[in-house]
C-alpha positions in Angstrom: -39.5 -33.7 3.1 -36.9 -34.3 0.6 -38.4 -30.6 -1.6 -38.4 -29.1 2.2 -34.6 -30.0 2.9 -33.2 -28.9 -0.4 -35.1 -25.2 0.4 -33.6 -25.5 3.9 -29.9 -26.1 2.6 -30.2 -23.2 0.2 -31.5 -21.1 2.7 -28.6 -22.0 4.7 -26.0 -21.7 2.0 -27.5 -17.9 1.1 -27.8 -16.9 4.7 -24.2 -18.3 5.4 -22.7 -16.6 2.0 -24.8 -13.3 3.3 -22.9 -13.6 6.6 -19.4 -14.2 4.9 -20.1 -11.4 2.5 -20.9 -8.6 5.6 -17.5 -9.4 7.1 -15.9 -8.1 4.2 -13.8 -4.7 5.3 -12.4 -1.7 3.3 -9.7 0.0 4.7 -8.7 3.8 3.1 -5.3 5.3 3.3 -6.3 8.6 2.8 -5.2 10.6 5.9 -5.7 14.5 5.7 -3.0 15.2 8.5 -0.5 13.2 6.4 1.2 10.8 8.4 1.3 8.0 6.3 5.0 8.0 4.4 6.6 6.4 1.9 10.8 6.9 1.8 13.3 5.8 -0.7 16.8 5.2 0.3 19.9 5.4 -1.7 23.5 5.3 -1.4 25.6 7.8 -3.6 29.3 7.8 -3.1 29.7 10.8 -0.9 26.0 10.3 0.8 23.1 8.6 1.8 20.1 10.0 0.0 17.0 9.7 1.6 13.8 11.0 -0.2 10.2 10.8 1.5 6.4 11.4 0.9 3.5 11.7 2.8 1.0 11.9 -0.4 -0.1 8.5 -0.4 -3.7 7.1 -0.9 -5.0 3.9 -1.6 -7.8 0.8 0.0 -7.3 -2.5 1.2 -10.3 -4.9 0.6 -10.1 -7.6 3.0 -12.3 -10.6 4.9 -10.7 -10.9 8.5 -11.6 -14.6 8.4 -9.5 -15.6 4.9 -7.0 -12.9 4.1 -5.3 -15.0 1.4 -8.6 -15.8 0.0 -10.4 -12.3 -0.3 -7.7 -9.0 -0.1 -7.4 -6.7 -2.6 -5.4 -3.7 -2.6 -4.1 -0.9 -4.5 -2.0 2.4 -3.5 -0.8 5.3 -5.2 2.4 7.7 -4.6 2.4 11.2 -5.9 5.8 11.3 -7.3 5.8 14.9 -7.6 6.0 15.5 -3.7 9.2 13.3 -3.2 11.7 15.6 -1.3 15.2 14.6 -0.4 16.1 17.7 2.0 18.1 19.6 -0.7 15.5 21.2 -3.4 17.9 21.4 -6.5 18.4 17.6 -6.0 14.4 17.4 -6.1 14.3 19.2 -8.9 16.7 17.1 -10.9 15.4 14.1 -9.5 11.6 14.8 -10.4 12.4 16.6 -14.0 15.4 14.8 -15.5 14.8 11.4 -14.6 11.7 10.3 -12.9 9.8 12.7 -15.4 7.0 13.2 -12.8 5.5 15.8 -15.8 4.8 12.8 -17.6 4.6 9.8 -14.9 3.3 11.9 -12.1 2.4 8.4 -9.8 3.6 5.1 -8.8 0.9 2.4 -8.4 1.3 -0.5 -6.4 -1.7 -2.9 -7.4 -2.1 -6.1 -5.4 -2.6 -9.3 -7.4 -2.2 -12.1 -5.1 -1.1 -12.6 -1.3 1.2 -15.4 -1.3 1.8 -16.1 2.2 0.6 -15.2 5.6 1.4 -15.9 9.0 -2.0 -16.1 10.1 -5.4 -16.4 8.1 -6.7 -13.9 9.9 -7.0 -10.8 11.4 -7.6 -10.3 14.9 -7.8 -7.2 17.4 -3.7 -6.0 17.9 -2.2 -8.7 16.2 0.4 -8.6 13.9 0.0 -10.6 10.6 2.9 -11.2 8.5 2.1 -11.4 4.6 4.0 -12.0 1.3 2.2 -9.9 -1.5 2.9 -10.5 -5.0 1.8 -7.4 -7.2 2.1 -5.1 -10.2 4.0 -1.8 -9.7 4.1 1.1 -12.1 6.4 3.8 -12.3 8.1 5.7 -14.8 5.8 4.5 -17.8 6.3 0.7 -16.8 4.8 -1.9 -15.2 6.4 -5.0 -13.5 5.2 -7.7 -11.1 7.1 -7.5 -7.7 7.2 -9.3 -4.7 6.5 -7.3 -1.2 7.4 -8.6 2.5 4.7 -6.9 4.3 2.9 -6.5 7.8 -0.5 -5.6 9.0 -1.7 -5.1 12.3 -5.8 -4.6 12.7 -6.9 -2.2 15.8 -11.1 -2.1 16.5 -11.9 1.3 17.0 -11.6 2.5 20.6 -10.9 5.6 22.6 -6.9 4.9 21.7 -7.4 4.4 18.3 -9.7 7.5 18.3 -6.5 9.5 19.0 -5.2 8.6 15.1 -8.5 8.2 13.5 -11.8 7.2 13.4 -13.1 3.7 12.5 -11.4 0.3 12.7 -7.8 0.9 11.6 -5.2 -1.3 9.8 -1.2 -0.8 10.3 0.7 -1.5 7.1 4.0 -1.8 6.5 6.7 -2.9 4.2 10.0 -2.7 2.8 11.2 -4.0 -0.6 13.9 -3.0 -3.1 13.5 -2.0 -6.8 15.9 -1.8 -9.7 15.9 1.4 -11.6 16.9 -0.2 -15.1 13.5 -2.3 -14.8 11.5 0.9 -15.2 13.6 2.5 -17.6 14.9 5.1 -15.2 18.2 6.4 -15.8 20.8 6.9 -13.2 22.3 10.6 -12.2 25.8 10.5 -13.2 26.9 13.4 -11.3 29.3 12.3 -8.9 27.1 14.0 -6.2 24.1 12.5 -7.6 25.2 8.6 -9.0 22.8 6.2 -7.2 22.8 2.7 -6.8 20.7 1.1 -9.1 18.8 -0.8 -6.7 16.5 1.5 -4.3 15.3 0.4 -1.2 11.2 1.6 -0.5 9.9 1.8 3.0 5.8 2.1 3.7 4.5 2.9 7.1 0.7 3.7 7.1 -2.3 3.9 8.5 -5.6 2.5 6.5 -9.0 3.5 8.3 -12.8 2.4 7.5 -13.9 5.5 8.2 -11.6 7.5 6.0 -13.1 9.2 3.1 -12.6 7.1 -0.3 -9.7 8.9 -2.1 -11.5 9.5 -5.2 -14.0 11.4 -2.8 -11.7 13.1 -1.1 -12.0 16.0 -3.6 -15.6 16.3 -3.4 
């Protein structure tokens, strides 16, 4: 009887583990219509400069019933595509300061979900998180903390207007110090930026999107 009981428990635990594993969802950021947006905002003496790009890709993997214990994520932004509305300024920014010929991408890699308002995702329910990760830009990698919000949408006729598959809306706002990454601020009057840049992210990840690494296949 003990042997039968041990076998039953083992099979039960294996079934539970398999069930938990099956709930893992992977959402990809790779919108062919380029509707995902990363924005930086900086105040210069004569104006507020806003730079944007829609060239962002990445993924989020998560167990819907355990965000904090399961989430993994990585995002890349193509800095060569940043635009501020003035072509000459864009050229200076890319060539002289970000040096995108050497360092074309900015990368965030999640290391830990520090806190969550609710530890599970439910359809159309907003979850607030504090993310910890490594941010790489201009050849330097530093740990950062990012407040973020996610909202999960199960696939429906309404969500298909945006994309196929289950969707995850991700938004975040945080600040970066240029000096921490060895980026020199422009010293010309019209280009003299603040030391701290404000970064905003707004994107939709989909379980049906093409994984970024396969997008060019």
